[in-house]
C-alpha positions as CSV (number, residue, x, y, z in Angstrom):
1,X,20.7,49.7,40.8
2,X,24.1,49.7,42.9
3,X,25.8,47.2,39.8
4,X,24.9,50.4,37.5
5,X,25.9,53.0,40.4
6,X,29.3,51.6,40.3
7,X,29.9,51.7,37.6
8,X,28.9,55.3,36.9
9,X,31.2,56.3,39.6
10,X,34.2,54.4,38.1
11,X,33.6,55.7,34.7
12,X,33.2,59.5,36.7
13,X,36.6,58.8,38.5
14,X,38.8,57.7,35.3
15,X,37.0,60.9,33.6
16,X,38.8,63.3,36.9
17,X,41.8,61.8,36.9
18,X,45.1,63.3,35.5
19,X,45.4,59.5,34.4
20,X,45.0,59.9,30.1
21,X,44.4,56.8,28.7
22,X,44.8,58.5,25.0
23,X,45.6,61.6,24.1
24,X,47.8,63.7,21.6
25,X,51.5,64.3,20.8
26,X,54.6,65.1,18.3
27,X,56.2,62.7,16.7
28,X,60.1,63.3,17.5
29,X,61.6,60.8,15.5
30,X,60.4,57.1,13.8
31,X,62.7,53.8,14.2
32,X,61.1,51.4,12.6
33,X,58.6,49.8,14.3
34,X,58.1,52.4,17.3
35,X,58.6,56.0,17.4
36,X,59.9,58.9,19.6
37,X,56.7,62.2,20.5
38,X,56.8,64.1,23.0
39,X,53.8,64.7,25.0
40,X,53.6,68.4,27.1
41,X,56.6,68.7,28.5
42,X,57.7,64.9,28.4
43,X,59.7,62.8,25.8
44,X,57.9,59.5,25.4
45,X,60.1,56.8,23.2
46,X,59.2,53.3,22.2
47,X,56.1,54.5,21.4
48,X,55.2,51.1,19.1
49,X,53.0,51.6,15.5
50,X,51.9,48.5,15.8
51,X,49.9,46.1,17.4
52,X,52.2,43.8,18.7
53,X,56.6,44.8,19.5
54,X,58.4,42.5,16.9
55,X,56.4,42.1,14.1
56,X,56.3,39.8,11.6
57,X,56.5,40.2,7.5
58,X,53.0,40.0,7.4
59,X,52.3,43.6,9.5
60,X,51.1,46.3,8.1
61,X,53.3,49.6,9.6
62,X,52.5,52.9,9.1
63,X,55.3,54.9,9.9
64,X,53.5,58.7,10.8
65,X,55.6,62.3,9.4
66,X,57.9,63.6,12.2
67,X,56.9,66.7,13.2
68,X,53.2,65.6,12.7
69,X,50.6,65.1,15.2
70,X,49.5,61.6,16.7
71,X,46.8,60.0,19.0
72,X,48.4,57.5,21.5
73,X,46.7,55.0,23.5
74,X,48.2,54.1,26.7
75,X,47.4,49.8,27.5
76,X,49.0,50.5,30.6
77,X,45.7,52.8,32.5
78,X,48.0,55.4,32.8
79,X,51.7,54.0,33.6
80,X,52.5,55.6,30.8
81,X,54.1,51.9,30.2
82,X,53.2,50.3,26.3
83,X,51.9,53.1,24.3
84,X,50.9,52.5,20.6
85,X,50.3,55.0,18.2
86,X,46.3,54.9,17.2
87,X,46.3,58.0,14.9
88,X,48.1,59.6,12.7
89,X,47.8,63.3,10.9
90,X,50.1,62.3,8.9
91,X,51.5,60.1,6.9
92,X,54.9,59.1,5.8
93,X,54.6,55.7,4.5
94,X,52.9,52.9,5.2
95,X,54.6,49.2,4.5
96,X,52.0,46.3,4.2
97,X,54.0,42.2,4.2
98,X,57.2,42.9,4.6
99,X,57.4,45.5,2.1
100,X,59.2,43.3,-0.4
101,X,57.9,43.7,-3.5
102,X,58.2,47.5,-3.9
103,X,56.1,50.7,-3.8
104,X,52.1,50.5,-5.2
105,X,51.5,51.0,-8.3
106,X,50.1,54.0,-10.0
107,X,47.5,53.0,-11.6
108,X,46.5,56.1,-13.6
109,X,50.1,56.6,-15.1
110,X,50.0,52.6,-16.0
111,X,46.7,53.3,-17.7
112,X,48.4,56.0,-19.9
113,X,51.4,54.3,-20.3
114,X,49.7,50.8,-21.1
115,X,47.3,53.2,-23.2
116,X,50.7,55.2,-25.4
117,X,52.1,51.1,-25.7
118,X,48.2,50.0,-27.3
119,X,48.5,53.1,-29.8
120,X,51.4,52.0,-31.1
121,X,50.4,48.9,-31.5
122,X,47.6,49.9,-33.4
123,X,49.9,52.1,-35.2
124,X,51.9,49.4,-36.8
125,X,49.6,47.1,-38.0
126,X,48.4,49.5,-40.0
127,X,51.3,50.1,-41.5
128,X,52.3,46.5,-41.9
129,X,49.2,45.7,-43.7
130,X,49.4,49.2,-45.8
131,X,53.0,48.5,-47.3
132,X,53.7,46.6,-50.2
133,X,55.0,42.8,-50.4
134,X,58.8,42.4,-52.4
135,X,59.2,39.6,-55.0
136,X,60.7,37.5,-52.4
137,X,58.3,37.8,-50.3
138,X,60.3,40.0,-47.6
139,X,58.2,43.0,-46.8
140,X,59.6,46.4,-47.9
141,X,61.4,49.0,-45.8
142,X,58.5,50.5,-43.5
143,X,59.2,53.2,-41.1
144,X,57.5,53.5,-37.6
145,X,58.5,55.9,-35.1
146,X,56.8,54.1,-31.7
147,X,55.9,57.3,-29.8
148,X,56.0,55.3,-26.5
149,X,59.1,55.9,-23.8
150,X,60.8,53.1,-22.2
151,X,59.6,53.7,-18.5
152,X,61.1,51.9,-15.6
153,X,59.4,50.8,-12.0
154,X,60.2,54.0,-9.8
155,X,58.2,55.6,-13.3
156,X,54.9,53.3,-11.8
157,X,55.0,53.4,-8.0
158,X,54.5,54.7,-4.8
159,X,57.7,54.3,-2.9
160,X,55.5,55.5,0.3
161,X,53.2,52.2,0.6
162,X,55.5,49.2,0.0
163,X,53.5,45.6,-0.5
164,X,54.3,42.4,0.0
């Protein structure tokens, strides 16, 4: 029973202290894998956006929008030295594994474009099957006007989510 009492007293002591281990803050700026936040009247710099500093290219970096609220954990147990963002109210971008492969594909846009390409191929196939062939084996002039326009990667990707 004495052990349980010690645990309860320790928890009560932590709860009553002014050293908050988890707190809300407002993002002032973002630079790489760290940000600067405002907590009350205090500006806190080098708040990590990842579990460890100096992340490799195989990490996920979530960057909050400037001016948004974040939840920050103080891993230094109230000393405000080892801070990391653990929750976001608004996200500016997400980078996965270095982001070298570009933005994440928006499936609905890709599917719409591919359906148009399939329709054009079906139209071309029908035209070729129903067009008579000249005596020398060459087809007569087939008039085909594709309905699908050329697209670029930018048309299909969400550039706020990049993966590697």
